[in-house]
C-alpha positions in Angstrom: 0.0 -0.4 -0.2 2.9 2.4 -0.2 1.1 4.5 -2.7 -1.2 4.3 -1.7 -1.3 5.1 1.7 -1.2 8.3 2.4 -4.3 8.9 1.3 -8.2 8.8 3.7 -10.3 6.2 2.9 -12.7 8.4 0.9 -10.1 10.2 -1.2 -9.0 6.9 -2.4 -12.0 4.8 -2.8 -13.4 8.3 -4.9 -10.5 7.6 -7.1 -10.9 3.9 -6.8 -14.9 3.7 -8.0 -13.6 6.5 -11.3 -10.5 4.5 -12.6 -11.2 1.1 -11.8 -14.9 0.3 -10.9 -17.0 2.7 -13.0 -15.6 2.0 -16.6 -16.2 -2.1 -15.6 -20.3 -1.2 -14.2 -23.3 -1.6 -15.6 -26.1 1.3 -14.5 -27.6 0.0 -11.2 -24.5 -1.0 -10.4 -23.1 2.1 -10.6 -25.6 4.1 -8.8 -26.1 0.9 -6.0 -21.6 2.1 -5.8 -21.9 6.0 -4.8 -24.9 5.2 -2.4 -22.9 3.1 -0.4 -20.1 5.5 -1.0 -21.2 8.4 0.1 -23.9 7.8 2.3 -22.4 4.5 4.2 -18.6 4.9 3.8 -17.4 8.2 3.2 -19.4 9.7 6.6 -18.7 6.7 8.6 -14.9 5.5 7.4 -13.8 8.4 4.5 -11.3 10.5 7.9 -9.9 7.5 8.0 -5.9 7.8 6.8 -5.6 4.1 4.9 -2.6 3.5 7.6 -4.6 3.7 10.0 -7.4 1.9 9.0 -8.3 -1.0 11.4 -10.9 -4.7 10.8 -11.7 -3.8 14.4 -12.8 0.0 12.9 -14.4 -1.8 9.6 -16.1 -4.7 11.3 -17.4 -2.2 13.7 -19.2 -0.4 10.8 -21.3 -3.4 9.5 -22.2 -4.0 12.8 -24.1 -0.1 13.0 -24.8 -0.3 9.1 -26.8 -3.8 10.2 -28.0 -2.3 14.1 -29.3 1.4 12.6 -27.4 2.3 9.6 -31.1 4.1 7.7 -30.6 6.7 6.4 -33.9 9.0 6.5 -34.9 10.4 3.0 -38.9 11.3 3.5 -40.7 12.4 6.6 -43.6 10.5 6.2 -41.6 6.6 6.9 -39.8 6.5 10.1 -36.1 4.6 9.0 -33.9 6.2 11.5 -32.9 3.7 14.1 -33.7 0.6 11.4 -30.4 -1.9 10.3 -30.3 -2.2 6.9 -30.3 -5.6 5.5 -27.7 -8.4 5.3 -27.6 -8.6 1.3 -27.3 -4.6 1.8 -24.3 -5.3 4.4 -22.9 -7.5 2.4 -23.1 -6.0 -1.1 -21.7 -2.9 1.3 -18.1 -5.5 1.9 -17.8 -6.4 -0.9 -16.8 -2.9 -2.6 -14.8 -1.7 0.5 -12.6 -5.2 0.5 -12.7 -4.6 -4.3 -11.2 -0.9 -2.8 -9.0 -1.9 -0.2 -7.3 -5.3 -2.4 -6.7 -2.7 -4.7 -4.6 -0.5 -1.8 -2.4 -3.1 -1.0 -2.1 -3.2 -4.9 -0.3 -0.5 -5.3 
């Protein structure tokens, strides 16, 4: 992770998405990835330098998503403090894993 380690996770994931992920994704998948990045990963872990990111931080992040990761977008439905489905958390994990594997390869 020599070159990539100077990035925060937020800066790296945006670069990774633009260079490695976006060109090979279908439109619907791009929408999911951007939602995961902008609404979940960056707000919670985005300021963390890659070289200081730990597996415990990431696991706690996944646990929090399952417990109370829903985003409140509408006022007529109460979603605050509701968790994300296992499928969505697995999708976020897959994205984050691919991103971090590329950081290690750099």
